[in-house]
C-alpha positions in Angstrom: 0.0 0.0 0.0 2.9 2.4 0.6 3.8 2.4 -3.2 0.3 3.4 -4.0 0.4 6.4 -1.7 3.7 7.5 -3.2 2.2 7.2 -6.8 -1.0 9.0 -5.9 0.7 11.9 -4.2 3.2 12.1 -7.1 0.4 12.3 -9.6 -1.3 15.1 -7.6 2.0 17.0 -7.5 2.5 16.5 -11.2 -1.0 17.8 -11.8 -0.4 20.8 -9.7 2.8 21.4 -11.6 1.1 21.2 -14.9 -1.7 23.6 -13.8 1.0 26.0 -12.5 2.9 25.8 -15.8 -0.1 26.9 -17.9 -1.6 29.4 -15.4 1.7 31.3 -14.9 1.3 35.0 -16.0 3.1 36.1 -19.1 6.0 38.5 -18.5 9.7 38.9 -18.3 10.0 36.6 -15.3 7.8 33.8 -16.5 10.6 31.3 -16.9 12.0 32.2 -13.5 8.6 31.8 -11.8 7.9 28.4 -13.6 11.3 27.1 -12.5 10.7 28.3 -8.9 7.3 26.7 -8.6 8.3 23.4 -10.2 11.5 23.1 -8.0 9.5 23.9 -4.9 6.9 21.3 -5.8 9.6 18.7 -6.6 11.7 19.3 -3.5 8.6 19.2 -1.1 7.4 16.0 -2.7 10.9 14.4 -2.4 11.2 15.4 1.2 7.7 14.0 2.0 8.4 10.7 0.1 11.8 10.1 1.8 10.3 10.9 5.3 7.3 8.7 4.6 9.3 5.7 3.4 11.9 6.1 6.2 9.1 5.8 8.8 7.4 3.0 7.0 10.5 0.9 6.5 13.2 1.9 9.1 16.7 0.7 8.6 17.3 0.2 12.3 14.7 -1.7 14.3 13.8 0.1 17.6 14.7 -1.9 20.8 12.7 -2.0 23.9 14.7 -0.9 27.0 12.2 -2.2 29.6 12.9 -5.9 28.8 15.1 -8.1 31.0 18.7 -8.9 29.7 17.9 -12.5 28.8 15.5 -11.3 26.2 
């Protein structure tokens, strides 16, 4: 189910980026604004996806400290 969440959120971010691409006002800074919006969306998505997957599949298993030594 985790892969499906990543794909769904990625599709939503791609749709927002496509809308932002075409809705951006014309002018001298249009390329700069498009680049800023798309880089912001991409970096926020990557940060979310990495954090989500790191919590879902941790590299180090947590250990309980309240157990006796023989366990």
